[in-house]
C-alpha positions in Angstrom: 0.0 0.0 0.0 1.1 3.5 -0.7 -0.4 7.0 -0.5 -1.3 9.4 -3.1 1.9 11.3 -2.2 4.0 8.4 -3.8 2.3 8.8 -7.3 4.8 9.4 -10.1 4.5 9.1 -13.9 4.7 5.5 -14.9 3.4 4.2 -11.5 1.0 1.3 -12.1 -2.0 1.3 -9.6 -4.6 -1.4 -8.9 -8.1 0.2 -8.7 -11.3 -1.8 -8.7 -9.4 -5.0 -10.0 -7.8 -3.3 -13.0 -4.5 -2.0 -13.6 -4.1 1.8 -14.4 -0.8 3.4 -15.7 -0.2 6.9 -14.4 0.5 9.1 -17.5 0.4 12.6 -15.8 -0.2 13.8 -12.2 -0.5 17.2 -10.5 -0.6 17.8 -6.8 -3.0 20.7 -6.0 -3.2 22.6 -2.8 -6.1 25.1 -3.2 -6.2 28.0 -0.8 -9.5 26.7 0.7 -10.2 23.1 1.3 -7.9 20.1 1.5 -5.0 19.2 -1.0 -5.6 16.6 -3.8 -3.8 14.8 -6.5 -5.3 15.1 -10.1 -4.1 12.3 -12.4 -4.6 11.2 -15.9 -4.4 7.3 -16.1 -4.5 4.8 -18.9 -6.2 1.4 -18.5 -3.3 -1.1 -19.2 -5.4 -3.8 -20.7 -7.8 -1.7 -23.0 -5.8 1.6 -23.5 -8.8 3.8 -22.2 -7.7 7.2 -20.9 -9.4 8.7 -17.8 -9.1 11.6 -15.4 -9.3 10.9 -11.7 -8.9 13.0 -8.7 -7.7 11.6 -5.5 -7.7 13.4 -1.9 -4.1 13.9 -0.8 -2.8 11.2 1.7 -5.4 8.6 0.5 -4.0 5.0 0.6 -3.8 3.4 -2.7 -2.7 0.0 -3.9 0.1 0.0 -6.4 0.9 -3.0 -8.6 4.4 -4.6 -8.8 5.4 -4.2 -12.6 8.6 -5.6 -13.9 10.0 -3.6 -16.8 12.7 -5.4 -18.8 14.6 -5.1 -22.0 13.7 -7.5 -24.6 15.0 -8.2 -28.1 12.4 -8.7 -30.9 12.9 -11.9 -32.7 10.2 -12.8 -34.9 6.5 -13.0 -35.6 4.7 -16.4 -35.0 1.3 -16.3 -36.6 -0.6 -13.7 -34.5 1.9 -13.5 -31.8 5.4 -11.9 -31.3 8.4 -13.6 -29.9 10.8 -11.7 -27.8 14.1 -12.8 -26.0 15.2 -11.7 -22.7 18.8 -10.5 -23.3 20.0 -11.4 -19.7 19.0 -14.9 -19.5 17.9 -15.8 -23.2 14.4 -16.8 -22.1 11.8 -16.2 -24.8 8.6 -14.7 -24.1 5.4 -14.8 -26.5 3.4 -11.8 -26.6 -0.1 -11.6 -28.3 -0.7 -8.9 -31.2 -3.3 -7.1 -29.0 -0.7 -6.3 -26.3 1.9 -5.2 -28.9 -0.6 -3.0 -30.5 0.7 -0.1 -32.8 4.2 -1.0 -31.9 4.1 -3.5 -34.8 4.4 -0.5 -37.1 7.9 0.5 -35.9 9.4 -2.9 -34.9 12.2 -4.7 -36.8 13.8 -7.9 -36.0 16.4 -7.8 -33.5 15.2 -4.6 -32.1 15.3 -3.7 -28.4 12.1 -2.9 -26.6 11.0 -2.6 -23.1 8.3 -5.0 -21.9 6.2 -4.4 -18.6 5.2 -7.6 -16.9 2.9 -8.1 -14.1 2.5 -11.6 -12.5 4.0 -13.2 -15.6 1.6 -11.5 -18.2 3.0 -9.0 -20.6 1.1 -5.6 -20.1 2.3 -3.3 -22.8 5.5 -2.7 -24.9 7.5 0.5 -24.9 9.5 1.5 -28.0 12.3 4.0 -27.8 11.0 7.6 -28.6 12.2 7.4 -32.2 13.6 4.6 -34.5 15.3 4.5 -38.0 13.5 2.8 -40.7 14.2 2.6 -44.5 11.4 4.1 -47.0 10.7 1.0 -49.4 8.3 3.1 -51.7 7.4 6.6 -52.3 6.2 8.5 -55.5 8.7 11.0 -56.8 8.2 14.4 -55.4 7.2 17.1 -57.8 7.8 20.7 -57.0 4.8 22.6 -58.0 2.5 25.5 -57.4 1.8 25.4 -53.8 2.2 28.1 -51.1 3.8 26.0 -48.4 6.0 22.9 -48.0 4.3 19.8 -49.3 4.2 16.2 -48.1 3.7 12.9 -49.6 2.9 9.4 -48.4 5.9 6.9 -48.0 5.8 3.2 -47.2 8.3 2.2 -44.5 10.1 -1.3 -44.5 7.7 -2.3 -41.9 4.7 -1.7 -44.2 3.5 1.4 -42.3 2.8 4.6 -44.3 3.9 8.1 -43.0 3.9 11.4 -44.4 7.3 12.8 -45.6 8.6 16.0 -47.3 8.7 16.1 -51.3 12.5 15.7 -51.3 12.6 12.2 -49.6 13.4 9.3 -52.1 13.0 5.4 -52.0 15.7 3.7 -50.0 16.3 6.6 -47.7 16.7 6.0 -43.9 14.5 8.4 -41.9 14.0 8.8 -38.2 10.4 8.3 -37.2 8.6 9.3 -33.9 7.2 6.0 -32.4 4.5 7.9 -30.4 2.6 9.4 -33.3 4.4 8.2 -36.3 5.6 11.5 -37.6 8.6 12.0 -39.8 11.4 13.6 -37.8 14.3 13.8 -40.4 16.7 11.8 -42.8 19.5 9.9 -41.3 23.0 9.7 -43.0 24.9 6.5 -42.7 
């Protein structure tokens, strides 16, 4: 058991039999009345985001979540196989748990997996990854008032918007949180 004073970003709480990951928190002490903690939480299983307010000093139950580095090995049907780099144990994670991370994962890439009581909860990718563009139309400079973008397919099969000057077989840096283009990468 912990109190609301122990809440930090990334803390996993156990509320009403479900696990919630703290995304943001703010300790508020108004001039009149008692202090409270305003939080934004994501349900670990469904991904639903809710705002919840706790009174300061309230006892809450935290869940023990083990976060470890794993190496992505391969896809086995609908499941993904990862290897713990410290003891070489393999972990099979269902596609629903991996979620949108599949758009940015290449074989042998390192990821962080959160595990609670032997069950994988979610996968954390690095903030950005370097991927190669496999196909994009040639960019035509034309009559437009601002810098244009065009669709490009990455080596994972995911499609992003890139500037007109980007060509096929170019390595680009991609933000894994929203899939946006961050820049070209020189080898």
